[in-house]
N, C-alpha and C positions, 0 to 999 in steps of 0.2 A: 504494500498498499505506500502510494506514494506522501501520505502527508502523517505516518504513523513513526513515533517520536522512535522506537525499537527499532523499527527496521532500517531507519538513518543509521541508527548507529551500527547498526549488523553486517548494512552493506559499507561500511567505515564515510558515508557521508557526515558523521559527526562525529568529533574523535570521543574515546574512552580510555579510562585507567583500565585496560585489558587485565584480569584474573587470567582464563584461559579460556584456548577458545579451539573447534575442530571443523570441519566443515558444515552442519550445523548447527552448533550448539554455541554459544560467546555468555564467556561471565564475566563483569566488570563492575567496578567501587561501583557503590551508588553516589550519588554527588551528594545529596540529603540525607546522610544515615541517622542510623534511630537505634544506631545499635555500634559498638566499638568495631566490631567487623558486618560489615554490611555488603551484601555482593547478590547484585543481579543476575538469575542465568535464563536467559532466552535461547528460544528457536531462531536460527536466522528466517527459517521461512515463516511469515506472519501466520499464526494464529492467534485469534481471536481475545481465547479466553481457554480456562481448562472444559469447559461445556461443550465449546468447538471439536475439540478432538475429538477425532473418530477412531474406526477400529482400527484404520490406515496408518494411524498415528501412534500406535504402540511403542515399537521400536525410539520414535522421538521422544515420548513420554521417559523411557527407561531413562535415552539418554540426558535430557535434563538431570533426573535423580541425581546419576552416575557423576555428572558433571557434579553436584552440589555437594555429593559426597569429597571431590580434589578438590573443590575448593575451600574447602572446610580441611582440611589437609595442608594445602599450600597456606592458605592464612593462620596453622596452625591454634583450631579448634577443635580438632577430630577428639583428640584422646577426651579432653576436660567437655564439651559438648555444644552444639549448637542447637538452632531451630530451622528449619527451611517450612517457607509459608506461601505459602499461593492463595491470593484473595483471586474470587471472583466474583465479577457482577457489581454494580455498584453498592445494592445493598450489602454486598462481602470484601468492601472497603476499595475495589478495584479502581485503578484512576489512570493507568495507561491501559489500553484495550490493543495488550498482545499479550500473548502470556508469556507470566514470567515469572520464577520462583527467586523468593528474599532467604538466603542464607545469614542467619543473623547469630 
């Protein structure tokens, strides 16, 4: 989507402090962190929200969670503990309508 903030970050049009990436997933530091570690993990392909992910997206969802675990390791919080949050829909607190995980 041409007007999606996270699509622009995923394509490199908008710079981000990248924590890790591969062909399908990008993880970057949140610019407005809500915790000492706050990294966003996004699919590079536009998916609006968890509710929009279909049966064909199962592998992608697995990659997102694997990336979240890798981010925790890179940030040094894997052993002490961390949260992975996915807000879905306006009432669920989603403010950017591109599927993303928060690693906190």
